[in-house]
C-alpha positions in Angstrom: 6.7 -1.1 31.8 5.2 2.2 31.5 7.9 3.8 33.8 10.4 2.7 31.0 8.6 3.8 28.0 8.5 7.6 29.9 12.4 7.2 30.5 13.2 6.2 27.1 10.9 9.0 25.5 11.6 11.9 27.7 15.1 12.0 29.5 17.0 12.8 26.4 20.5 13.4 26.8 22.1 16.8 26.7 24.9 15.6 24.1 22.2 14.4 21.6 20.2 17.3 21.8 23.4 19.7 21.2 24.4 17.5 18.2 20.9 17.8 16.5 20.8 21.3 17.1 24.4 21.8 15.2 23.1 20.2 12.2 19.7 22.7 11.9 19.6 25.6 9.5 20.5 28.9 10.8 18.1 30.8 13.2 16.5 27.3 14.1 17.2 24.3 16.3 16.0 20.6 15.9 13.5 19.5 18.5 11.9 16.6 19.7 8.0 16.0 19.1 6.7 13.5 21.7 3.2 12.0 21.0 1.5 9.3 22.9 1.2 5.9 20.9 -0.5 2.6 21.5 1.5 -0.7 22.1 0.6 -4.1 23.1 2.6 -6.4 25.5 3.1 -9.9 24.9 -0.7 -10.7 26.3 -2.3 -8.4 24.1 -2.6 -5.6 26.5 -2.5 -2.2 25.5 -0.9 0.9 27.0 0.4 4.4 26.3 4.1 4.5 24.9 5.6 8.1 24.5 7.4 8.3 21.2 9.2 11.1 19.5 10.6 12.2 16.2 12.9 15.3 15.2 11.3 18.3 13.9 13.1 21.4 12.6 11.9 24.6 14.6 12.7 28.1 13.8 13.4 30.9 16.3 11.4 33.4 14.8 7.7 33.0 15.5 6.2 35.6 13.0 4.2 34.3 9.9 2.7 35.1 6.7 0.1 37.3 5.4 -2.8 34.7 5.8 -1.8 35.0 9.8 -3.1 38.4 11.7 -3.1 39.3 15.4 -0.8 36.3 16.3 -0.7 35.8 20.0 1.2 33.1 22.0 -1.0 31.8 24.8 1.4 29.4 26.5 4.8 30.4 27.9 6.7 27.0 28.1 10.2 27.5 28.1 11.7 23.6 28.2 12.3 21.9 25.0 11.7 18.6 26.7 8.2 19.4 27.9 5.2 19.0 25.5 1.8 20.4 25.1 -1.0 18.4 23.5 -3.8 19.5 21.3 -6.1 22.3 22.8 -9.6 21.9 23.3 -11.6 25.4 23.5 -14.9 25.6 26.0 -18.1 26.3 23.8 -19.5 28.7 26.4 -16.4 30.5 27.9 -13.1 32.2 26.5 -11.0 29.2 28.0 -9.2 26.4 26.8 -8.0 22.9 28.4 -4.9 20.8 27.4 -2.3 18.3 28.6 1.0 19.1 29.7 3.8 16.5 29.6 6.6 17.3 32.3 9.2 14.9 33.6 6.7 11.8 32.8 3.4 13.2 34.2 0.6 14.2 32.3 -1.6 17.2 33.7 -4.6 18.7 32.4 -4.7 22.4 32.6 -7.4 25.0 32.1 -6.5 28.5 31.0 -8.4 31.8 30.3 -7.7 32.7 26.8 -7.0 36.5 28.2 -4.8 35.4 30.7 -1.6 33.3 31.0 -2.5 31.9 34.5 -3.4 28.2 34.4 -5.0 25.9 36.7 -4.5 21.8 37.0 -7.7 20.1 36.7 -6.8 16.3 36.5 -3.4 15.3 37.6 -4.1 12.8 40.6 -2.5 9.9 38.9 -2.2 8.0 35.7 -1.7 8.9 32.1 -4.3 11.5 31.3 -4.9 12.4 27.6 -7.2 14.1 25.1 -9.6 16.3 27.0 -12.9 17.3 25.3 -15.7 19.5 26.7 -19.4 18.7 26.7 -21.7 21.3 24.4 -22.7 22.8 27.5 -19.3 23.3 28.8 -19.9 21.8 32.2 -17.8 18.4 31.8 -14.9 17.0 30.4 -14.7 14.1 28.8 -11.0 12.5 28.8 -9.0 9.5 28.5 -7.0 8.0 31.5 -5.4 4.7 32.9 -6.1 5.6 36.3 -8.3 2.5 37.0 -5.3 0.2 36.5 -6.4 -1.4 33.0 -5.8 0.3 29.8 -7.2 4.0 28.7 -10.6 4.3 29.5 -12.9 7.5 29.0 -13.8 9.5 32.3 -16.1 12.6 33.0 -15.2 15.4 35.4 -16.6 18.8 36.2 -14.8 21.4 33.7 -14.3 23.6 36.9 -12.4 20.9 38.4 -14.9 20.4 41.5 -16.5 16.9 42.2 -15.5 13.4 41.5 -14.4 11.5 38.5 -17.0 9.2 36.6 -15.8 6.3 34.4 -17.3 5.9 31.1 -16.0 2.8 29.3 -14.4 -0.2 31.3 -12.5 -2.7 29.2 -9.3 -3.7 28.2 -9.4 -1.6 25.0 -7.3 1.7 24.7 -10.3 4.2 24.3 -9.2 8.3 23.7 -9.7 10.9 21.4 -13.4 11.8 22.3 -15.6 14.3 20.9 -19.2 14.9 22.4 -22.0 15.4 19.9 -24.6 18.2 20.3 -26.8 16.2 22.5 -24.4 16.0 25.2 -25.1 12.3 25.7 -23.2 10.6 22.2 -19.5 10.5 22.9 -17.6 9.6 19.5 -14.1 8.1 20.2 -11.1 6.6 18.9 -10.6 2.9 20.1 -7.8 0.2 19.8 -9.4 -3.1 20.8 -7.3 -5.8 22.7 -5.3 -8.1 20.0 -6.1 -5.4 17.5 -4.0 -2.3 17.5 -5.3 -0.6 14.5 -7.4 2.2 15.5 -11.1 2.5 14.7 -14.0 4.9 15.8 -16.6 4.3 17.8 -19.6 5.7 19.7 -21.1 5.3 23.3 -23.8 7.2 25.4 -22.6 9.3 28.3 -23.7 6.4 30.9 -21.6 4.1 29.1 -24.3 2.1 27.1 -25.2 1.7 23.5 -21.4 0.9 22.5 -21.2 0.6 18.5 -18.3 0.5 16.3 -18.6 2.8 13.3 -15.5 2.8 10.9 -11.7 2.4 10.7 -9.9 5.7 11.5 -9.0 7.7 14.3 -9.0 11.5 15.6 -12.8 12.0 15.2 -14.5 15.2 15.7 -18.2 15.8 15.7 -19.8 18.6 13.4 -21.6 21.4 15.5 -25.0 20.0 14.5 -24.0 16.6 15.7 -24.5 15.2 12.2 -21.3 14.6 10.7 -17.9 13.2 11.9 -14.4 14.4 10.4 -11.5 11.7 11.2 -8.3 10.5 9.7 -7.6 7.5 7.8 -4.4 6.3 6.2 -4.6 5.4 2.5 -2.8 2.7 0.8 0.5 4.7 0.6 0.6 5.1 4.6 -0.5 9.1 4.0 -3.1 10.3 6.4 -6.1 11.6 4.7 -9.4 13.4 5.9 -12.6 11.7 5.8 -16.2 12.6 7.0 -19.4 10.2 7.3 -22.7 10.7 9.1 -22.8 10.1 13.0 -24.3 6.5 11.9 -21.3 5.6 9.7 -23.1 6.2 6.3 -22.4 8.7 3.8 -18.5 7.9 3.9 -16.5 10.8 1.6 -13.0 11.4 1.3 -12.1 14.9 1.8 -8.2 15.1 1.1 -6.7 14.8 -2.1 -4.1 12.3 -1.2 -1.0 14.4 -2.1 0.2 15.2 1.2 -0.6 14.2 5.2 -3.7 15.9 6.5 -4.4 15.5 10.2 -6.0 17.0 13.3 -9.4 18.1 11.9 -11.6 20.6 13.7 -14.9 22.0 13.0 -15.8 25.9 12.5 -18.4 26.8 15.0 -20.9 27.4 12.1 -20.3 24.1 10.7 -19.2 25.5 7.4 -15.2 24.8 7.5 -12.8 22.5 8.5 -9.3 23.6 9.8 -6.4 21.1 9.7 -2.6 20.5 9.8 -0.9 19.2 6.4 2.6 18.8 5.6 1.9 19.7 1.9 5.0 21.7 0.4 4.2 25.3 -0.7 4.7 26.3 -4.1 8.5 26.4 -4.7 9.2 25.2 -1.4 11.0 21.7 -0.8 10.2 21.7 2.9 7.3 19.5 4.1 6.9 21.0 7.8 3.1 20.8 9.0 1.3 24.1 8.8 -2.3 25.1 9.5 -4.8 24.9 6.5 -8.7 25.6 6.1 -11.3 24.0 3.6 -14.8 23.8 2.9 -16.5 20.9 4.4 -16.7 19.0 1.0 -13.4 19.2 0.8 -12.9 22.3 -1.7 -11.3 25.6 -1.5 -8.2 24.2 0.5 -6.3 27.2 1.5 -2.9 27.1 3.6 -2.7 29.8 6.4 0.3 29.5 8.5 3.6 29.8 6.8 6.2 29.3 9.4 9.1 26.8 8.9 8.3 25.2 12.4 5.8 22.2 13.2 2.3 23.6 13.4 -0.4 21.4 14.4 -3.6 20.8 16.3 -5.7 23.7 15.4 -9.2 24.3 17.0 -11.4 27.4 16.7 -12.5 29.5 20.0 -16.1 29.4 20.7 -17.0 32.6 18.5 -15.0 31.3 15.3 -12.9 34.2 14.9 -9.5 32.7 16.1 -7.5 29.7 15.7 -5.8 28.1 18.5 -2.9 26.0 17.6 0.3 24.3 18.8 3.9 25.0 17.4 7.4 24.5 18.0 8.2 28.0 16.7 10.2 29.9 18.9 12.4 27.0 20.1 9.6 25.2 22.3 6.5 23.7 22.4 3.6 26.3 22.9 0.1 27.3 22.1 -0.5 30.2 20.0 -3.8 31.8 18.3 -4.3 34.0 15.3 -7.0 35.6 13.1 -7.1 34.1 9.7 -7.2 36.1 6.7 -9.1 34.6 4.2 -9.0 34.9 0.6 -12.2 36.3 -1.2 -14.5 33.7 -2.3 
């Protein structure tokens, strides 16, 4: 069944691709954004299905005045290949990300000052959403390598040694974020016979499993006290929320006027960077761009202005530059820039 999902999502016909490009605005192309989704079979078993949607991508990679020192970090040259949300090392100038190529998911590690990349996790199965531990020594990631649904696993971030399984059930566990204590993992889970996502916590040794809140894409604050995450409102729009790590103090951060997703903390804990499809003043387009706000949801500011799909932002360890994924240039790649913020 899983192979059939890959085939349907990845092997797009050349004729369909050319037809979609023909209807795109000048100096742009239509591309496929391929993302893993959770599906259930007749028995309630959960698995990953790669689904896709059309996005418009400009061939110009330049940006507006809030973006300085824009740099391209990866150089994927295929419109069919995908790159996932990056995770940056808290101790080194390096990042990890998942590459989806010909139906195979590989976790790569790459130094921020180099184009060279090294495969860390590619042995078998669907490998998703790697995250560093606070000391930078390990990665926690999701994989179905055990033959069941997606579970959480741990591996050394230098690629050495074996792999340790953390969760072990028929649920679909992914999108981990490791708290400052290095022992608490906050993650997104879909439980068997309930495909709706919810946020859970578990200890690194697999004990103390606790359900926290409905929602997905959780990220723990640098001090380990709060979680920012995504939850859909009654109109189906994605909104940002935050709560204490024990699920108390639930607070909505988004204003409800757009889809906000992919939140990530600044290393100093004072800002949250995210992706939003809120249209700029005077614009009729609702493509995703990179935004930033204070942790209480105020002082929202749009950063990127390219008419492509920009998402999955995260800060590098010093908090100076933002790394993000974009379809600008006509392929999916990772970029970085220094934000030029307005004076407070």
